[in-house]
C-alpha positions as CSV (number, residue, x, y, z in Angstrom):
1,X,-40.6,50.9,55.2
2,X,-42.0,53.8,57.3
3,X,-44.5,56.3,55.8
4,X,-43.9,60.0,56.0
5,X,-46.9,60.7,58.3
6,X,-45.4,58.4,60.9
7,X,-42.0,60.1,60.6
8,X,-43.6,63.6,60.8
9,X,-45.4,62.7,64.0
10,X,-42.1,62.1,65.7
11,X,-40.8,65.6,65.2
12,X,-40.8,68.2,68.0
13,X,-39.8,71.9,67.8
14,X,-36.2,72.6,68.5
15,X,-35.2,75.1,71.2
16,X,-32.3,77.5,71.1
17,X,-32.2,81.2,72.1
18,X,-32.3,83.9,69.5
19,X,-29.7,86.6,69.3
20,X,-29.8,88.7,72.4
21,X,-30.2,92.5,72.3
22,X,-26.8,93.0,74.0
23,X,-25.2,91.2,71.1
24,X,-27.0,93.3,68.6
25,X,-25.8,96.5,70.4
26,X,-22.3,95.2,70.3
27,X,-22.5,94.6,66.5
28,X,-23.6,98.2,66.0
29,X,-20.6,99.4,68.2
30,X,-18.2,97.4,66.1
31,X,-19.8,98.8,62.9
32,X,-19.4,102.3,64.2
33,X,-15.8,101.8,65.1
34,X,-15.2,100.6,61.5
35,X,-17.1,103.5,60.2
36,X,-14.9,106.0,62.0
37,X,-11.8,104.3,60.8
38,X,-13.1,104.3,57.3
39,X,-14.1,108.0,57.4
40,X,-17.9,107.3,57.2
41,X,-20.4,109.6,58.8
42,X,-23.3,107.2,58.5
43,X,-24.4,103.8,57.1
44,X,-27.8,103.1,55.6
45,X,-29.2,99.7,56.4
46,X,-32.0,98.9,54.0
47,X,-34.7,96.3,54.5
48,X,-32.2,93.5,54.1
49,X,-30.5,90.8,56.2
50,X,-27.9,93.4,57.3
51,X,-30.7,95.4,59.0
52,X,-31.6,92.2,60.8
53,X,-28.0,91.6,61.7
54,X,-27.5,94.8,63.4
55,X,-31.0,95.7,64.8
56,X,-32.9,92.5,64.9
57,X,-35.5,93.9,62.6
58,X,-36.8,91.8,59.7
59,X,-38.5,94.0,57.3
60,X,-40.0,93.2,53.8
61,X,-38.3,95.1,51.0
62,X,-40.7,96.9,48.8
63,X,-41.0,100.1,46.7
64,X,-41.1,102.1,49.9
65,X,-37.8,103.1,51.6
66,X,-37.8,101.5,55.1
67,X,-34.7,100.8,57.2
68,X,-32.2,102.3,59.7
69,X,-29.5,105.1,59.5
70,X,-26.5,104.3,61.7
71,X,-24.5,107.3,62.7
72,X,-20.8,107.1,63.6
73,X,-21.6,109.4,66.5
74,X,-23.6,106.7,68.2
75,X,-27.0,107.7,66.8
76,X,-29.6,105.3,65.4
77,X,-32.6,106.4,63.4
78,X,-35.3,104.2,62.0
79,X,-36.8,105.6,58.8
80,X,-40.3,104.4,58.0
81,X,-43.5,105.3,56.1
82,X,-45.7,107.1,58.7
83,X,-48.5,104.5,58.3
84,X,-46.0,101.7,59.2
85,X,-44.8,103.4,62.4
86,X,-47.3,101.8,64.8
87,X,-46.2,98.4,63.7
88,X,-42.5,99.3,63.7
89,X,-42.7,100.5,67.3
90,X,-43.8,97.0,68.3
91,X,-40.8,95.4,66.6
92,X,-37.9,97.6,67.7
93,X,-35.3,95.9,69.9
94,X,-32.5,98.5,69.9
95,X,-33.8,102.0,71.0
96,X,-33.4,104.7,68.4
97,X,-35.2,107.8,67.0
98,X,-37.9,107.3,64.4
99,X,-38.2,109.5,61.3
100,X,-41.3,109.2,59.2
101,X,-42.3,110.2,55.7
102,X,-45.7,110.5,54.1
103,X,-46.6,109.0,50.8
104,X,-46.1,112.3,48.9
105,X,-42.8,113.1,50.5
106,X,-39.2,112.2,49.5
107,X,-37.7,109.8,52.0
108,X,-34.2,110.3,50.4
109,X,-34.3,114.0,51.2
110,X,-35.1,112.9,54.8
111,X,-31.9,110.9,55.0
112,X,-29.9,113.6,53.2
113,X,-30.8,116.1,55.8
114,X,-29.5,113.9,58.6
115,X,-26.0,113.1,57.0
116,X,-23.3,115.8,56.8
117,X,-20.5,113.6,55.5
118,X,-19.9,110.4,53.6
119,X,-22.6,107.7,53.8
120,X,-22.0,104.0,53.2
121,X,-24.9,102.0,51.6
122,X,-26.1,98.6,52.4
123,X,-24.8,96.2,49.7
124,X,-28.2,94.6,49.5
125,X,-29.9,97.9,48.7
126,X,-31.5,98.1,45.2
127,X,-29.8,100.2,42.5
128,X,-33.0,102.3,42.3
129,X,-32.8,103.3,45.9
130,X,-29.0,103.8,45.8
131,X,-29.3,106.0,42.7
132,X,-31.8,108.2,44.4
133,X,-29.5,108.6,47.4
134,X,-26.6,109.4,45.1
135,X,-28.8,112.1,43.5
136,X,-29.6,113.6,46.9
137,X,-26.3,115.6,47.2
138,X,-24.6,113.0,49.4
139,X,-21.1,111.6,49.2
140,X,-21.9,108.0,48.8
141,X,-19.9,104.8,48.9
142,X,-20.5,101.1,49.7
143,X,-20.6,99.8,53.2
144,X,-20.3,96.3,51.8
145,X,-16.7,95.6,52.8
146,X,-17.3,96.8,56.4
147,X,-20.5,94.8,56.8
148,X,-19.1,91.6,55.2
149,X,-16.0,91.6,57.2
150,X,-18.1,91.6,60.4
151,X,-20.8,89.2,59.2
152,X,-18.4,86.6,57.9
153,X,-17.3,85.8,61.5
154,X,-20.0,84.1,63.5
155,X,-20.3,84.4,67.3
156,X,-20.9,81.6,69.6
157,X,-24.6,82.4,69.7
158,X,-24.8,82.4,65.9
159,X,-23.0,79.1,65.8
160,X,-25.4,77.6,68.3
161,X,-28.4,78.7,66.2
162,X,-26.8,77.3,63.1
163,X,-26.0,74.0,64.7
164,X,-29.5,73.6,65.8
165,X,-30.9,74.4,62.4
166,X,-28.4,72.1,60.7
167,X,-29.2,69.3,63.1
168,X,-32.9,69.7,62.4
169,X,-32.4,69.7,58.6
170,X,-30.2,66.6,58.9
171,X,-33.0,64.8,60.6
172,X,-35.3,65.8,57.8
173,X,-32.8,64.4,55.3
174,X,-32.6,61.1,57.2
175,X,-36.3,60.9,57.3
176,X,-36.6,61.5,53.5
177,X,-34.2,58.6,53.0
178,X,-36.1,56.3,55.4
179,X,-39.5,57.0,53.8
180,X,-38.7,56.6,50.1
181,X,-40.7,54.0,48.2
182,X,-41.1,53.0,44.6
183,X,-43.4,55.4,42.7
184,X,-43.1,58.3,45.2
185,X,-43.0,61.6,43.3
186,X,-40.5,64.4,43.9
187,X,-43.5,66.6,44.7
188,X,-44.5,64.2,47.5
189,X,-41.1,64.3,49.0
190,X,-40.9,68.1,48.8
191,X,-44.2,68.4,50.6
192,X,-42.9,66.3,53.4
193,X,-39.8,68.3,53.7
194,X,-41.8,71.5,54.0
195,X,-44.0,70.0,56.7
196,X,-41.1,68.5,58.5
197,X,-39.2,71.8,58.8
198,X,-42.3,73.4,60.1
199,X,-42.9,70.6,62.6
200,X,-39.4,71.1,63.9
201,X,-40.1,74.8,64.5
202,X,-38.1,76.1,61.5
203,X,-39.5,78.3,58.7
204,X,-39.2,76.2,55.5
205,X,-37.0,77.9,52.9
206,X,-36.4,75.6,50.0
207,X,-36.2,72.0,48.8
208,X,-35.0,70.5,45.6
209,X,-35.8,66.8,45.0
210,X,-34.3,65.0,41.9
211,X,-34.4,61.4,40.7
212,X,-32.4,59.6,38.1
213,X,-31.0,61.6,35.2
214,X,-32.5,64.8,36.6
215,X,-29.8,64.6,39.4
216,X,-27.3,65.7,36.8
217,X,-28.5,69.3,36.9
218,X,-27.4,71.5,39.8
219,X,-30.7,73.4,40.1
220,X,-33.0,70.6,39.1
221,X,-35.4,70.3,36.2
222,X,-38.9,71.9,35.7
223,X,-40.8,68.6,35.8
224,X,-41.9,66.1,38.4
225,X,-40.2,62.6,38.5
226,X,-41.3,59.3,40.0
227,X,-38.8,57.1,41.9
228,X,-37.8,53.7,40.5
229,X,-35.3,51.2,41.6
230,X,-31.7,52.1,40.7
231,X,-32.3,55.8,40.6
232,X,-29.7,58.2,41.9
233,X,-31.5,60.5,44.5
234,X,-30.5,64.0,45.2
235,X,-32.2,66.1,48.0
236,X,-31.1,69.6,48.7
237,X,-33.0,71.4,51.5
238,X,-32.9,74.2,54.0
239,X,-34.8,75.9,56.8
240,X,-34.6,79.1,58.8
241,X,-34.3,79.4,62.6
242,X,-34.1,82.9,64.2
243,X,-33.2,84.2,60.7
244,X,-30.3,81.8,60.2
245,X,-30.3,79.2,57.4
246,X,-29.6,75.5,57.2
247,X,-28.4,73.9,53.9
248,X,-27.6,70.3,53.3
249,X,-27.6,68.0,50.3
250,X,-27.5,64.2,50.2
251,X,-27.1,61.9,47.2
252,X,-27.5,58.2,47.2
253,X,-29.1,55.4,45.1
254,X,-32.6,53.9,45.8
255,X,-32.0,50.2,45.6
256,X,-28.8,48.6,44.4
257,X,-26.2,50.9,43.0
258,X,-24.3,50.0,39.7
259,X,-20.5,50.0,39.7
260,X,-20.7,53.3,37.7
261,X,-22.8,54.9,40.3
262,X,-20.4,53.8,43.1
263,X,-17.5,55.2,41.1
264,X,-19.2,58.6,40.6
265,X,-20.2,58.8,44.2
266,X,-16.7,57.9,45.4
267,X,-15.2,60.6,43.2
268,X,-17.6,63.2,44.6
269,X,-16.7,62.1,48.2
270,X,-13.0,62.4,47.5
271,X,-13.5,65.9,46.2
272,X,-15.5,67.0,49.2
273,X,-12.9,65.6,51.6
274,X,-10.1,67.2,49.6
275,X,-11.8,70.6,50.1
276,X,-12.3,70.0,53.8
277,X,-8.6,68.9,54.2
278,X,-7.5,72.1,52.4
279,X,-9.5,74.4,54.6
280,X,-7.3,75.8,57.4
281,X,-7.1,79.2,59.1
282,X,-5.3,81.6,56.9
283,X,-5.9,79.6,53.7
284,X,-7.5,81.5,50.9
285,X,-11.1,80.5,50.0
286,X,-9.8,79.9,46.4
287,X,-7.5,77.2,47.6
288,X,-10.4,75.1,48.9
289,X,-12.0,75.3,45.6
290,X,-8.8,74.3,43.8
291,X,-8.3,71.3,46.0
292,X,-11.8,70.0,45.5
293,X,-11.6,70.7,41.7
294,X,-8.1,69.1,41.5
295,X,-9.4,66.0,43.1
296,X,-12.1,65.7,40.3
297,X,-9.5,66.4,37.6
298,X,-7.3,63.6,39.0
299,X,-10.3,61.3,38.6
300,X,-10.7,62.3,35.0
301,X,-13.3,65.0,35.2
302,X,-13.2,68.7,34.1
303,X,-10.8,70.4,33.9
304,X,-12.0,73.8,35.2
305,X,-15.8,74.1,34.8
306,X,-16.1,71.6,32.0
307,X,-18.7,68.8,32.3
308,X,-18.5,66.0,33.1
309,X,-17.1,67.6,36.1
310,X,-17.9,70.5,38.5
311,X,-19.6,73.4,36.6
312,X,-19.9,75.8,39.5
313,X,-18.0,77.1,42.6
314,X,-17.2,74.6,45.4
315,X,-19.1,76.5,48.2
316,X,-20.6,79.6,49.7
317,X,-20.9,81.2,53.1
318,X,-24.0,80.6,55.2
319,X,-25.8,82.7,57.9
320,X,-28.6,85.2,57.7
321,X,-28.5,84.7,53.9
322,X,-28.5,81.3,52.4
323,X,-25.6,82.3,50.1
324,X,-23.3,85.0,51.5
325,X,-19.5,85.7,51.9
326,X,-17.1,84.1,51.9
327,X,-17.2,82.4,48.4
328,X,-15.3,79.1,47.9
329,X,-14.3,79.9,44.4
330,X,-11.3,80.7,42.3
331,X,-10.3,84.4,42.7
332,X,-11.7,84.7,46.3
333,X,-8.5,85.4,48.2
334,X,-10.3,85.9,51.6
335,X,-8.3,84.0,54.2
336,X,-10.4,81.6,56.2
337,X,-10.6,82.6,59.8
338,X,-12.3,81.2,63.0
339,X,-16.0,81.8,63.0
340,X,-16.5,81.5,59.2
341,X,-19.2,79.1,58.0
342,X,-19.2,77.8,54.5
343,X,-20.4,74.9,52.4
344,X,-18.2,72.3,50.6
345,X,-20.3,71.0,47.7
346,X,-18.2,70.2,44.6
347,X,-21.0,68.7,42.7
348,X,-20.1,66.1,40.0
349,X,-22.4,66.5,37.0
350,X,-22.6,63.9,34.2
351,X,-25.4,65.3,31.9
352,X,-27.6,62.6,30.4
353,X,-26.6,60.1,33.2
354,X,-26.8,61.5,36.8
355,X,-25.2,63.9,39.3
356,X,-23.8,63.6,42.8
357,X,-23.7,66.5,45.2
358,X,-22.6,66.0,48.8
359,X,-23.1,69.4,50.5
360,X,-22.2,69.9,54.1
361,X,-21.5,73.0,56.1
362,X,-18.2,73.6,57.9
363,X,-17.2,76.2,60.4
364,X,-13.7,77.2,61.1
365,X,-12.0,77.0,64.5
366,X,-8.5,77.9,65.7
367,X,-7.6,74.2,65.1
368,X,-9.2,73.9,61.7
369,X,-12.6,73.2,60.2
370,X,-15.4,71.2,61.8
371,X,-18.6,69.9,60.2
372,X,-21.9,71.0,61.7
373,X,-23.3,67.5,60.8
374,X,-21.4,64.3,60.0
375,X,-20.9,63.9,56.2
376,X,-21.9,60.8,54.5
377,X,-19.7,57.8,55.3
378,X,-20.3,56.0,52.0
379,X,-22.9,55.5,49.3
380,X,-24.4,52.7,51.4
381,X,-24.3,54.8,54.6
382,X,-25.4,58.3,53.7
383,X,-26.3,59.2,57.4
384,X,-23.5,57.7,59.4
């Protein structure tokens, strides 16, 4: 058995280029084309991941308005509190004007004065900010559909970053499995995952470690557990590389599995593979959810969201946000298209006993879906 300090010493930072400025500019051009087609004069990008997507800026959302106004006419104006301007100037990658406001001034009036027609709002913007813009005598609508349609389709550069991040997190998952020992706590495993992501050059984002009966709950339990022989183990983790997220879950048994554990794991595996088989270009996201859920129903679980069974959607999109469009869930009629990235994770929950979640991220190609990382081959071979 290998200790976590030894495993950690073997990690080296990954290396992949960030999104180039030329690609950011191209994204803005595409957005402006969609704005003109939709009759929008401007789009407000708040301090959200959409601001990062179009400009490369990563700003912290706060009570102060801070972001960028994109004009359909080709203009770009960064709006910032005046005391933040010096820092902002060092961060700007796409040239644009800078409009500042003082603490006793109204930044929403500043935006209103620069927009003569309809303005589309960042879907990640807070209601409080949106409400104040709506009160500033502007014709307001959501820019969500325009932004989501663009962000759903990943470029080759984005896919390369995601692949590198996923490979790194897969290595962390494999190391967790290698280093498990009787008596280790969920907190100790979580601390290793955090350190391992950082050693690989990723910003650690999250980790959920669950042992035994606690694995039955999709978002874990509020208490620490210690590992014992025969426990189901569930580890869900993710990091961030150049703004893009990784996300991967593995479930397996520490020690010798029971026949019941094998059965539950195999049912989960069949559901995940059914979702993958259903995912094809042009197929609705809802159909992938239906295929995975149908597999579980055929094995005697559910139906619908009933437990024992799958109590949540089958998956979610992945990119600059850990959870983003498209949604692999009933009712989402978005057709899958090349460049889309999404999880397939139809978790099987048996409250009071255990749970199994196999979460892997797929990306769509012209020929069909591909995994970023190889899924588990079997309960006994979770990393082959």
